[in-house]
N, C-alpha and C positions, 0 to 999 in steps of 0.2 A: 920110848924112854928107856935108857939103859939102867937107871937106878943108881948112878954114880953119886958120890957126895956132892959134886959140883952141881949136878942137875937137881938133886934133892933140895939144895939151898936155893936154887933158882925157883923151884916150884913153891917153896915156902915164902920166898920174897914176893912172888907174884900174888900169892893168896893174901898177904898183908896189904899189898898195894891195891887190890880189888876193894878192900874194906876202906882204905884211906889213902888215896893217891898222893896226898901231900904230907904223909907221915914223915917226921924228921928222921934224918939218917941215924941219929943216936938212938931213937926209939926202935927203928928197924933192926939195928945191930944188936940191941939188947934182947929183942924178941927172938932173933935168930941165933944168938949166942956166938957171934963172930965179930971181928974187929970192924970198925967203921970203914976202914979202907977197903975191906972186902965188899961191903955193901955198895960203896960208891962205884967200885970197879964192875960189879955184877950189874948194877942198875944202868951204868953207862953202856955196857956191852949189849944188854937187852934192848935198850932204846935205840942205839945207833944201828943195830942189825935190823930194826923194824919188827922184832919179835913181839914187842909190846908197845903200846901207845898209852900214855897217861893223859886223860882228857877230862874236861868238865862238860856237864850237861845240865841245863836248866830243866826243872820239872815241866813236862809238856803243858800242864794246866796253867802254869804261870805265864806261859807264852800264848795262852788262849787256844792251844791245840788240845782241846778236851776230848776229842773223839779219835780213837785209834782202831785199826783193824788189821787182820791177817788175811792175805789173799793167797789162794792156791790157783795156779794158772796152768792150763794145758795149751800147747801151741801146735801150729802146723809146721812141720819140718824143723829147721834150726831155731835155737832159742836166741840167736845173736840179735836179730832185729828188735825183739821184745825187750831184751836186756838193755840195749842201747837207749830205747825209749824210756825205760824205767829209771835209768841212771841220770837222765836229764831233769828229773823231777826232784826239787829240793825237799819235798815233804816225804820222800821215800827213804826210810832209815835202814831197811834191810832188803837185799836181793840175794837169793840163794838158789842154785841149781840143785835139785833133789832127786832122789830115787823114788819109785813108787808110782801111784796113779797119776800124779801131777808132775810137771816139769820144773816149775819155778814157784817159790814161795816169796812173798813180799810183805813187808810191814810198812804202813803209811799212817800219817797223822793229818788231822784236819781241824778247822775251827768249829765246825758244826756238821750235822748230818747231811745237809744239802751240799756242802763243799766235799764231804766224803763221797756222796753219791756221784757227784760230777767227776771226781778223780777216778773212781772205779769205772764209771761209764766210759771215760776216755780210753782206759786200758782195754775194756771189753770190746770197743768198736774197732780196735786194730785188726787189720786183715790177717795178721799172723796169729792172733789169739783165737783159740778154739772154744775155751770155756774158762770161766772165772768163778771160783767158790769164795764167798765172802764171810768172814767171821768177825763180828764187831765186838771189841773188848767191852766188858762190863766193869770188872775190877781186875787191875793188874796186881797180883798177889806177890809176885817177885820179879824183879828186873835187875840187870847189872847196875842200873843207874837210878831210875826213878823210884822214890819212896812209894810204898803202897798207898799211904794216906795223902790226900791232897793238901798241900801247904796252905796255911792261912792266907787269905787274900792280901796280896801285897802289890804295890805299884813300883815297877822298876824304872828308874830314871836312866838318862843317857850314860852316866858313869857305871851303873850296875850292868847295863847291857854291854858296854865296852869291855868290862872286866870278864863277863861270861864269854864274850867273843874271843878275847885273847886266850883265855884258859881252855877254850875248846880246842885250840891248837897245841897248847902245852900246859897241862894241868899243874906242873911243878915249876912254872915260871917264877923266879925269885920276885919278891915284892918290890924290890927296887926297880927291876926291869919292867915289871907290870905297871908300876906307877909312871915311869917315863913314857911307856907306850900309850897309856890312857890319858896322861896329862894332869895327874893329881899328885899329891904328896905321897911319900911311902907309907906314912901312918894312915892316910885315908884309904889307900889301896888295901892295906892289911885289914883295917876295920871293916870296910865294905865286903871284902872277900869272906872274912870269918862270919859276918852277919848272914851272908847268903848261904853259907854252909850250915850254920846253926839253925836257921829257919827251914832247912831242907828245900830251899828254893833251887839250890844247885848242889850237885854231888860231883866229886872228883874220884874217878876210879880208873880201871885199867882194861884195855882191850888187848886180848892176846891173839896174835896171828895164828890162825888155825893151821895145824899140820907141822908145827915146829916145836911147840912146848907141850907141857902136860895138858891133859884133857883136850887132845887135838882133834877128836871126832865129836860130832854133834848129831843128835837124833831128835826129831820133832815127834810129838805124840798128841793125838786128838782123843779125848775121853768122853764116853757116854757114862753118866752117873745116875744112880738111883735117886739121888737128891743131894743138894748142896749141904755140906756140914763142915763145921770148924774142925772136927776130928779128922775128916778126910783130907782137908787142905793141910793141916798140920802134919799128917802122916806123909803126904807127898813131899812137902817142903823139907822134911827131915831126911829124905833120901839124898845121900851124897851125889853131887853132880847136877842137881836140878838148878838150872840157871834162870829159867823163866817159867812163870805159871800165871794163867789168867782165866777167869770165867768169861764165857763168850756167848753171843747169840748167833745161831747158825746151825751148821751140820753137826757140831759137837757142843758139849756143855762146858768143857774146859780144854785148853791146849797148853802145852808146855814144851820146853827144850831141855834136853839132858846132854851133858858132855861127859866124855870118858876117853880112856887111852886106847881102847880096842873095842871091836864089835861085840865080843862076849860080855864086856862090862856094860855096854848099852843094853844088851839083851837081858842081863840080870835085872837092870832097872825096870825094863818093860814087864818082866815077870813079877817083880815086886809090886808094881802098880796094879797089874792085872789081878793079882791075888786078893786085892781088897774087896770085901763083900759089897761095898758101895759102888764099885766100878762095874758097869754092865757090858762095856765094850771098849776096845782100844785099837787105834790105827796108828801105825808108826811110819816114818819116812827118814831117810838118812840124808843129811846135808853133804853134798859132794863137793861143792865149790861156793864159798861165800864171796860173791862178786862185790857186794857192799855190805858192810856191817858197821854202821856208824850210829852214833847217838847225837849227831850234830843237827840241831833243828834250826829252822829259819827264824832268826831273832826278829825279823821284820813283822812277824805275827804279833809281837808284843806292842 
């Protein structure tokens, strides 16, 4: 990042869209202190270039995908065969080539522990897979999309699912266009969408293509802790750049993802985490290539 005013505005715009992907242009312009025409132009440029995607995601629990896990995979030889197999699975939301002890990290979702076990076992039985380390999520404390708390039990009908489906492709789709594609009135599309957002059944946020915009590097970290505490969680979540944090069952007690503009920035975060008296050990890995980074879950699960 060069630090030019143009790029600084883009960075601030992306940060606002991460919080609310459907924020009105007038609100974005006010927050940025620039004309609305500038916001429209920057937003159009970022989206058309593929640098960002503004998309919706239903909370995994609402879609009956209550169980999630993080897999670290070692392979024999090239990663290509394993990656192609992983990309064919609709419940795999993240596939990344990483540095360190393992070659690939994966995130996947399932309805229950049996389905999760079967999915992991299928990966493990591949002739190209040498080893799989499984970390099962207990509490997702921060995610780019899913709220930490499970939404109140709701039943999604066909209209709700159709709205989520359309907004998974374009989170800023105008209500008129959304209504036409779903087959309801514009007022119904607006009411249903706002209700889904208010109940945190669905969130609309922004995915940034790695390597092109700010925070273009990502580091994973596995933590051993002396004991779970709210103070420890709050301290880690308060560190700039922490995108993801979860308590897990497995080789680590917690895992997280940190983004930054350069390796020294990631190293500073690791040192800050390591210096906590409650952290007894830390292992890190750098994401070299996000082959898949999506929060599009199979709506058929609902």
